[in-house]
KOLVOPA-326121 format. One record per residue (C-alpha): residue number from 1; x, y, z. Coordinates in steps of 0.02 Angstrom, whole numbers, always signed. Example, Ala and Ser with C-alpha at 12.3 -4.5 7.8 and 13.67 -1.06 7.14 Angstrom:
BEGIN
(1,(+615,-225,+390))
(2,(+684,-53,+357))
END
This chain:
BEGIN
(1,(+0,+0,+0))
(2,(+52,+181,-20))
(3,(+137,+243,+136))
(4,(+46,+374,+236))
(5,(+114,+542,+189))
(6,(+98,+711,+267))
(7,(-21,+763,+128))
(8,(-140,+622,+170))
(9,(-143,+659,+356))
(10,(-241,+790,+449))
(11,(-169,+957,+399))
(12,(-215,+1061,+550))
(13,(-284,+1043,+725))
(14,(-465,+1072,+769))
(15,(-415,+1207,+890))
(16,(-326,+1306,+756))
(17,(-480,+1296,+646))
(18,(-610,+1342,+777))
(19,(-665,+1500,+684))
(20,(-699,+1395,+528))
(21,(-787,+1261,+628))
(22,(-897,+1395,+705))
(23,(-938,+1457,+530))
(24,(-983,+1278,+480))
(25,(-1100,+1265,+628))
(26,(-1188,+1422,+569))
(27,(-1192,+1363,+388))
(28,(-1263,+1195,+438))
(29,(-1399,+1278,+540))
(30,(-1470,+1385,+402))
(31,(-1388,+1297,+252))
(32,(-1327,+1461,+182))
(33,(-1157,+1526,+136))
(34,(-1092,+1704,+166))
(35,(-1171,+1769,+5))
(36,(-1342,+1721,+71))
(37,(-1321,+1830,+224))
(38,(-1319,+1991,+124))
(39,(-1290,+2040,-56))
(40,(-1238,+1874,-137))
(41,(-1073,+1949,-189))
(42,(-1152,+2103,-265))
(43,(-1303,+2019,-346))
(44,(-1478,+2074,-295))
(45,(-1641,+1979,-307))
(46,(-1702,+2107,-434))
(47,(-1554,+2063,-545))
(48,(-1595,+1878,-529))
(49,(-1777,+1912,-576))
(50,(-1720,+2014,-726))
(51,(-1630,+1863,-800))
(52,(-1783,+1759,-841))
(53,(-1944,+1773,-939))
(54,(-2095,+1658,-921))
(55,(-2285,+1666,-923))
(56,(-2285,+1537,-785))
(57,(-2268,+1623,-616))
(58,(-2229,+1459,-527))
(59,(-2085,+1425,-645))
(60,(-2014,+1599,-618))
(61,(-2027,+1585,-429))
(62,(-1944,+1414,-431))
(63,(-1802,+1478,-540))
(64,(-1774,+1627,-426))
(65,(-1766,+1512,-275))
(66,(-1643,+1398,-365))
(67,(-1526,+1541,-410))
(68,(-1532,+1610,-234))
(69,(-1529,+1452,-129))
(70,(-1442,+1321,-238))
(71,(-1317,+1434,-326))
(72,(-1274,+1598,-241))
(73,(-1297,+1534,-64))
(74,(-1174,+1395,-105))
(75,(-1022,+1504,-143))
(76,(-901,+1516,+3))
(77,(-741,+1617,+28))
(78,(-570,+1530,+41))
(79,(-557,+1395,+173))
(80,(-401,+1288,+194))
(81,(-339,+1199,+93))
(82,(-436,+1297,-39))
(83,(-361,+1469,-68))
(84,(-501,+1520,-186))
(85,(-690,+1543,-181))
(86,(-773,+1373,-183))
(87,(-939,+1280,-195))
(88,(-1019,+1211,-37))
(89,(-1155,+1083,-83))
(90,(-1264,+1114,+71))
(91,(-1308,+1034,+236))
(92,(-1198,+987,+384))
(93,(-1107,+841,+301))
(94,(-1038,+898,+134))
(95,(-890,+1002,+192))
(96,(-791,+1017,+33))
(97,(-797,+1055,-153))
(98,(-857,+905,-253))
(99,(-831,+874,-438))
(100,(-1000,+845,-515))
(101,(-1105,+946,-390))
(102,(-1003,+1102,-426))
(103,(-1019,+1093,-615))
(104,(-1207,+1119,-608))
(105,(-1180,+1271,-496))
(106,(-1051,+1355,-608))
(107,(-1163,+1322,-759))
(108,(-1299,+1433,-686))
(109,(-1179,+1552,-598))
(110,(-1108,+1596,-769))
(111,(-1277,+1674,-815))
(112,(-1239,+1816,-696))
(113,(-1128,+1963,-743))
(114,(-965,+1988,-650))
(115,(-941,+1806,-598))
(116,(-799,+1755,-714))
(117,(-666,+1769,-580))
(118,(-769,+1673,-451))
(119,(-792,+1532,-576))
(120,(-607,+1530,-620))
(121,(-573,+1521,-433))
(122,(-684,+1368,-416))
(123,(-591,+1277,-554))
(124,(-421,+1331,-489))
(125,(-458,+1236,-330))
(126,(-452,+1076,-433))
(127,(-287,+1120,-516))
(128,(-210,+1170,-349))
(129,(-262,+1001,-282))
(130,(-175,+915,-429))
(131,(-14,+1004,-383))
(132,(-24,+954,-200))
(133,(-69,+776,-246))
(134,(+72,+758,-373))
(135,(+201,+814,-246))
(136,(+158,+666,-135))
(137,(+104,+525,-251))
(138,(+192,+404,-371))
(139,(+195,+445,-556))
(140,(+54,+326,-602))
(141,(-64,+418,-483))
(142,(-19,+592,-546))
(143,(-153,+716,-601))
(144,(-302,+639,-513))
(145,(-433,+760,-451))
(146,(-512,+702,-290))
(147,(-698,+669,-272))
(148,(-704,+816,-153))
(149,(-575,+939,-92))
(150,(-618,+921,+91))
(151,(-594,+1067,+210))
(152,(-464,+1049,+347))
(153,(-447,+956,+462))
(154,(-529,+817,+361))
(155,(-414,+687,+280))
(156,(-389,+689,+91))
(157,(-504,+577,-10))
(158,(-395,+457,-112))
(159,(-519,+427,-253))
(160,(-602,+530,-388))
(161,(-776,+554,-461))
(162,(-860,+565,-631))
(163,(-760,+659,-762))
(164,(-880,+804,-788))
(165,(-757,+950,-766))
(166,(-729,+977,-952))
(167,(-917,+980,-979))
(168,(-927,+1115,-845))
(169,(-794,+1223,-927))
(170,(-882,+1208,-1095))
(171,(-1050,+1255,-1020))
(172,(-976,+1409,-937))
(173,(-890,+1464,-1097))
(174,(-1049,+1453,-1200))
(175,(-1141,+1556,-1070))
(176,(-1016,+1694,-1033))
(177,(-880,+1677,-1167))
(178,(-737,+1664,-1041))
(179,(-595,+1605,-1151))
(180,(-472,+1634,-1010))
(181,(-557,+1494,-913))
(182,(-522,+1376,-1059))
(183,(-340,+1429,-1066))
(184,(-324,+1404,-877))
(185,(-405,+1233,-879))
(186,(-371,+1143,-1043))
(187,(-204,+1059,-1008))
(188,(-258,+1016,-831))
(189,(-416,+935,-897))
(190,(-319,+829,-1020))
(191,(-203,+770,-881))
(192,(-354,+724,-775))
(193,(-430,+626,-918))
(194,(-264,+537,-950))
(195,(-258,+488,-766))
(196,(-435,+422,-782))
(197,(-397,+309,-929))
(198,(-231,+253,-855))
(199,(-297,+210,-681))
(200,(-477,+160,-716))
(201,(-463,+73,-884))
(202,(-326,-44,-823))
(203,(-362,-177,-954))
(204,(-351,-44,-1092))
(205,(-513,-97,-1173))
(206,(-599,+73,-1169))
(207,(-713,+43,-1018))
(208,(-691,+128,-849))
(209,(-704,+42,-682))
(210,(-700,+126,-511))
(211,(-565,+119,-378))
(212,(-480,+200,-231))
(213,(-300,+215,-171))
(214,(-367,+190,+5))
(215,(-408,+9,-37))
(216,(-584,+28,+34))
(217,(-725,-43,-73))
(218,(-852,+88,-19))
(219,(-731,+227,-68))
(220,(-724,+151,-242))
(221,(-915,+150,-251))
(222,(-913,+335,-206))
(223,(-828,+371,-372))
(224,(-998,+343,-453))
(225,(-1179,+331,-394))
(226,(-1138,+270,-218))
(227,(-1250,+122,-184))
(228,(-1305,+67,-358))
(229,(-1358,-115,-364))
(230,(-1237,-150,-507))
(231,(-1092,-131,-384))
(232,(-1155,-247,-246))
(233,(-1022,-375,-292))
(234,(-881,-250,-319))
(235,(-708,-307,-266))
(236,(-541,-216,-269))
(237,(-389,-301,-344))
(238,(-209,-259,-377))
(239,(-165,-188,-546))
(240,(-175,-330,-673))
(241,(-8,-291,-757))
(242,(+91,-165,-654))
(243,(+196,-248,-520))
(244,(+291,-170,-377))
(245,(+321,-183,-189))
(246,(+199,-42,-148))
(247,(+55,-98,-258))
(248,(-111,-116,-169))
(249,(-287,-175,-203))
(250,(-348,-12,-276))
(251,(-438,-62,-437))
(252,(-620,-111,-452))
(253,(-671,-266,-549))
(254,(-830,-188,-623))
(255,(-833,-69,-771))
(256,(-976,+52,-743))
(257,(-1086,+119,-882))
(258,(-1109,+286,-794))
(259,(-927,+329,-768))
(260,(-877,+274,-942))
(261,(-1019,+378,-1014))
(262,(-968,+531,-914))
(263,(-789,+513,-973))
(264,(-846,+503,-1154))
(265,(-955,+656,-1124))
(266,(-807,+747,-1048))
(267,(-695,+696,-1193))
(268,(-820,+768,-1317))
(269,(-814,+932,-1222))
(270,(-624,+925,-1221))
(271,(-622,+904,-1411))
(272,(-733,+1057,-1434))
(273,(-635,+1161,-1309))
(274,(-471,+1116,-1394))
(275,(-541,+1171,-1561))
(276,(-599,+1337,-1487))
(277,(-420,+1380,-1442))
(278,(-347,+1305,-1601))
(279,(-266,+1150,-1526))
(280,(-308,+1027,-1663))
(281,(-179,+901,-1602))
(282,(-266,+887,-1433))
(283,(-435,+871,-1518))
(284,(-368,+727,-1623))
(285,(-295,+639,-1470))
(286,(-458,+650,-1376))
(287,(-562,+593,-1524))
(288,(-464,+430,-1530))
(289,(-512,+401,-1348))
(290,(-695,+435,-1387))
(291,(-698,+316,-1534))
(292,(-618,+175,-1434))
(293,(-735,+196,-1285))
(294,(-894,+211,-1391))
(295,(-850,+54,-1488))
(296,(-812,-40,-1326))
(297,(-975,+14,-1244))
(298,(-1079,-37,-1395))
(299,(-990,-204,-1408))
(300,(-981,-255,-1225))
(301,(-1110,-155,-1126))
(302,(-1261,-150,-1241))
(303,(-1395,-278,-1200))
(304,(-1527,-291,-1336))
(305,(-1647,-395,-1232))
(306,(-1648,-276,-1084))
(307,(-1640,-129,-1204))
(308,(-1509,-33,-1104))
(309,(-1323,-27,-1071))
(310,(-1261,-133,-925))
(311,(-1104,-129,-820))
(312,(-984,-273,-849))
(313,(-853,-372,-756))
(314,(-684,-296,-795))
(315,(-592,-459,-828))
(316,(-727,-571,-906))
(317,(-837,-435,-985))
(318,(-987,-529,-919))
(319,(-1135,-412,-897))
(320,(-1200,-367,-724))
(321,(-1385,-413,-745))
(322,(-1469,-261,-668))
(323,(-1517,-98,-753))
(324,(-1485,+58,-650))
(325,(-1479,+245,-676))
(326,(-1308,+219,-757))
(327,(-1392,+121,-896))
(328,(-1471,+279,-969))
(329,(-1318,+392,-972))
(330,(-1250,+325,-1138))
(331,(-1390,+430,-1214))
(332,(-1318,+587,-1135))
(333,(-1143,+543,-1196))
(334,(-1201,+506,-1374))
(335,(-1145,+325,-1363))
(336,(-1306,+240,-1418))
(337,(-1340,+213,-1603))
(338,(-1510,+276,-1664))
(339,(-1574,+97,-1660))
(340,(-1513,+75,-1481))
(341,(-1592,+239,-1429))
(342,(-1758,+183,-1504))
(343,(-1750,+21,-1406))
(344,(-1707,+119,-1247))
(345,(-1859,+230,-1273))
(346,(-1968,+74,-1285))
(347,(-1898,+5,-1123))
(348,(-1915,+171,-1035))
(349,(-2103,+166,-1070))
(350,(-2124,+3,-973))
(351,(-2184,-9,-792))
(352,(-2005,-49,-739))
(353,(-1960,+135,-761))
(354,(-2127,+228,-759))
(355,(-2137,+277,-577))
(356,(-2252,+423,-533))
(357,(-2096,+530,-522))
(358,(-1966,+472,-648))
(359,(-1823,+423,-667))
(360,(-1798,+292,-530))
(361,(-1616,+247,-498))
(362,(-1650,+61,-514))
(363,(-1763,-49,-619))
(364,(-1911,-73,-503))
(365,(-1933,-255,-553))
(366,(-1768,-287,-462))
(367,(-1798,-352,-283))
(368,(-1678,-221,-214))
(369,(-1782,-77,-280))
(370,(-1858,+39,-150))
(371,(-1946,+202,-193))
(372,(-1839,+299,-67))
(373,(-1683,+190,-82))
(374,(-1521,+288,-95))
(375,(-1473,+262,-279))
(376,(-1580,+105,-270))
(377,(-1749,+172,-324))
(378,(-1753,+357,-276))
(379,(-1747,+504,-399))
(380,(-1611,+638,-419))
(381,(-1640,+800,-516))
(382,(-1462,+797,-586))
(383,(-1480,+628,-670))
(384,(-1657,+672,-726))
(385,(-1586,+826,-812))
(386,(-1450,+728,-900))
(387,(-1562,+583,-953))
(388,(-1695,+703,-1018))
(389,(-1558,+793,-1115))
(390,(-1502,+627,-1188))
(391,(-1675,+579,-1246))
(392,(-1700,+752,-1321))
(393,(-1535,+739,-1416))
(394,(-1596,+579,-1499))
(395,(-1762,+660,-1548))
(396,(-1871,+589,-1409))
(397,(-1934,+760,-1355))
(398,(-2095,+693,-1279))
(399,(-2000,+580,-1160))
(400,(-1883,+721,-1114))
(401,(-2028,+839,-1081))
(402,(-2118,+711,-974))
(403,(-1964,+687,-864))
(404,(-1933,+874,-850))
(405,(-2113,+926,-821))
(406,(-2140,+798,-684))
(407,(-1975,+847,-601))
(408,(-2018,+1032,-601))
(409,(-2198,+1003,-544))
(410,(-2137,+896,-400))
(411,(-2013,+1029,-344))
(412,(-2151,+1160,-346))
(413,(-2258,+1046,-239))
(414,(-2129,+969,-122))
(415,(-1986,+1095,-125))
(416,(-1806,+1087,-184))
(417,(-1719,+935,-112))
(418,(-1564,+830,-138))
(419,(-1668,+682,-199))
(420,(-1847,+618,-195))
(421,(-1954,+465,-166))
(422,(-1999,+399,-340))
(423,(-2177,+353,-290))
(424,(-2234,+487,-166))
(425,(-2122,+626,-233))
(426,(-2077,+679,-56))
(427,(-1909,+763,-32))
(428,(-1763,+667,+43))
(429,(-1595,+726,+105))
(430,(-1529,+904,+103))
(431,(-1650,+1046,+68))
(432,(-1594,+1167,-69))
(433,(-1449,+1053,-114))
(434,(-1336,+1131,-246))
(435,(-1350,+990,-373))
(436,(-1538,+1013,-378))
(437,(-1507,+1175,-470))
(438,(-1528,+1062,-623))
(439,(-1717,+1077,-598))
(440,(-1694,+1254,-660))
(441,(-1573,+1202,-797))
(442,(-1709,+1090,-869))
(443,(-1818,+1242,-892))
(444,(-1690,+1359,-969))
(445,(-1625,+1221,-1083))
(446,(-1801,+1204,-1155))
(447,(-1833,+1026,-1097))
(448,(-1999,+1066,-1014))
(449,(-2165,+1103,-1100))
(450,(-2279,+1146,-956))
(451,(-2152,+1263,-875))
(452,(-2073,+1364,-1016))
(453,(-1940,+1485,-957))
(454,(-1810,+1580,-1057))
(455,(-1664,+1693,-1026))
(456,(-1706,+1874,-1059))
(457,(-1614,+1933,-1214))
END
């Protein structure tokens, strides 16, 4: 195993951080960051209201609440080890800046004027982490970005999360035109993606597994959708080819449809970002990765009978016979062929997936399904947004609108929550959680029909 290093130990004492801990106690009590206490960093509620146009008053009110509570209230000033502004997801537990949570926040934050520097700050936290990590870790582990940059005195998380950072940079650029953010991030993003393929596609087939340098199985599961049924039999092994005295059991034996899809999605963003700045060589490098992964997913993960993509065993390529929320993300990543997408639309219309509030995180014919189960039958706005986007991209606009309309209607009725019961629609988890800002993104991206909302020109 990797020796414990100073970087991976507690970096400060609780006593030294008592002012920050006091701030956390306050933040946990009202679930608001410093911006929420006053002027949101110079933004007023009138300026938020001026951003959007809709004939639906409920949609406008929901969007205003999302911008205030899920976006602006979630921006915090520097807190060690982060020297820049950062994104706090919400609640008393999530004390750090996560990867995928934060991307949905910066996407909407970029709608506001004067936020370019704040957004660059948020991304710089990831690149600063890479530098600290690389100073302490062996070459093969270089350039990872942790699942969450945890505030001191919490220990460093030795595993990553879905590769959505490039998607986030691209979204910000198309909203606010910040080319400097691309220049700041592009090479770092490519290094992160190279780490991902090197350390998660250890059989070099084009499919990504999960893992953790801590050697803990649950840490590896936390790289993706936590408690998905497709990872119930996950085991960690040593690297199949790399040998050495310090090698540990860090590599998962299940290739996950969700993480591979997200990496393909991120690679597509990286190709487009590289072309924006004229780096055709990088675009060509990344396109080769895309082609390899897409071909591997279609060949090994597609299941015609179930009509979805399934996770597979890393070494045997045997399919894990349960469809989960991961099974739908190849639509979002553009992996499915038109024929596959048509078959997926047919399966989505069956009772297995048509809960009163879609999209459940597990096929409800599976005995492990539970309407409130954590990634085992519940509903998350972030995955609903991405799956609806995927269906829309393949021309299934009615399916996309049904997902989006029901998600928005449920939030109007039951409030903005981290996740929801797929049958009752009742909120679960953290109220006003940052990732649930995607309820608003569904509206401004034009996925809804009953709740049309546009950006004011």
